[in-house]
C-alpha positions as semicolon CSV with decimal commas, in nm:
position;residue;x (nm);y (nm);z (nm)
1;M;-13,653;10,749;6,030
2;T;-13,935;10,521;5,891
3;L;-13,766;10,199;6,008
4;T;-13,765;10,328;6,369
5;R;-14,125;10,420;6,347
6;N;-14,212;10,076;6,216
7;Y;-14,013;9,886;6,486
8;F;-14,056;10,105;6,792
9;L;-14,334;10,366;6,722
10;V;-14,087;10,644;6,772
11;D;-14,116;10,961;6,555
12;D;-13,823;11,155;6,710
13;H;-13,523;11,075;6,916
14;A;-13,218;11,265;7,035
15;L;-12,991;11,033;6,817
16;F;-13,172;11,096;6,488
17;P;-12,954;11,394;6,386
18;E;-12,643;11,201;6,449
19;I;-12,771;10,895;6,270
20;Q;-12,887;11,101;5,976
21;E;-12,538;11,260;5,950
22;L;-12,365;10,920;5,963
23;L;-12,617;10,782;5,698
24;A;-12,504;11,076;5,467
25;E;-12,142;10,976;5,514
26;V;-12,141;10,594;5,470
27;E;-12,301;10,347;5,234
28;V;-12,547;10,127;5,424
29;T;-12,850;9,939;5,290
30;P;-13,195;9,949;5,454
31;A;-13,152;9,586;5,528
32;E;-12,847;9,656;5,741
33;V;-13,015;9,933;5,928
34;S;-13,318;9,704;5,974
35;E;-13,100;9,428;6,108
36;M;-12,940;9,659;6,365
37;L;-13,270;9,797;6,480
38;R;-13,412;9,440;6,530
39;R;-13,129;9,332;6,750
40;R;-13,282;9,508;7,057
41;E;-13,636;9,557;7,186
42;D;-13,559;9,889;7,349
43;A;-13,548;10,181;7,104
44;D;-13,271;10,370;7,292
45;V;-13,049;10,070;7,290
46;A;-13,122;9,981;6,924
47;L;-13,054;10,333;6,809
48;Q;-12,728;10,354;7,016
49;G;-12,629;10,027;6,850
50;L;-12,702;10,165;6,514
51;V;-12,493;10,475;6,586
52;E;-12,204;10,249;6,694
53;F;-12,242;10,039;6,377
54;L;-12,249;10,340;6,159
55;Q;-11,943;10,491;6,327
56;G;-11,758;10,171;6,280
57;K;-11,832;10,179;5,901
58;K;-11,718;10,532;5,893
59;M;-11,397;10,461;6,069
60;S;-11,344;10,167;5,833
61;L;-11,404;10,394;5,528
62;Q;-11,168;10,657;5,674
63;G;-10,898;10,393;5,724
64;R;-10,916;10,287;5,371
65;H;-10,888;10,646;5,243
66;D;-10,582;10,709;5,491
67;G;-10,421;10,383;5,356
68;N;-10,417;10,509;4,998
């Protein structure tokens, strides 16, 4: 997670596996990820916010598939 390293000097975090799984399931740009990370100064809070953002995108995507 290069962006996390750039913003918070964090090389590993408990949320990385979940974030990587979500990133594989939804389309998101590096700019969107960057924006989510820059909203908070605390790495834990920023990464949790990113997880929530990605989960929201996943739910939205699932809702579109369920509606078809």
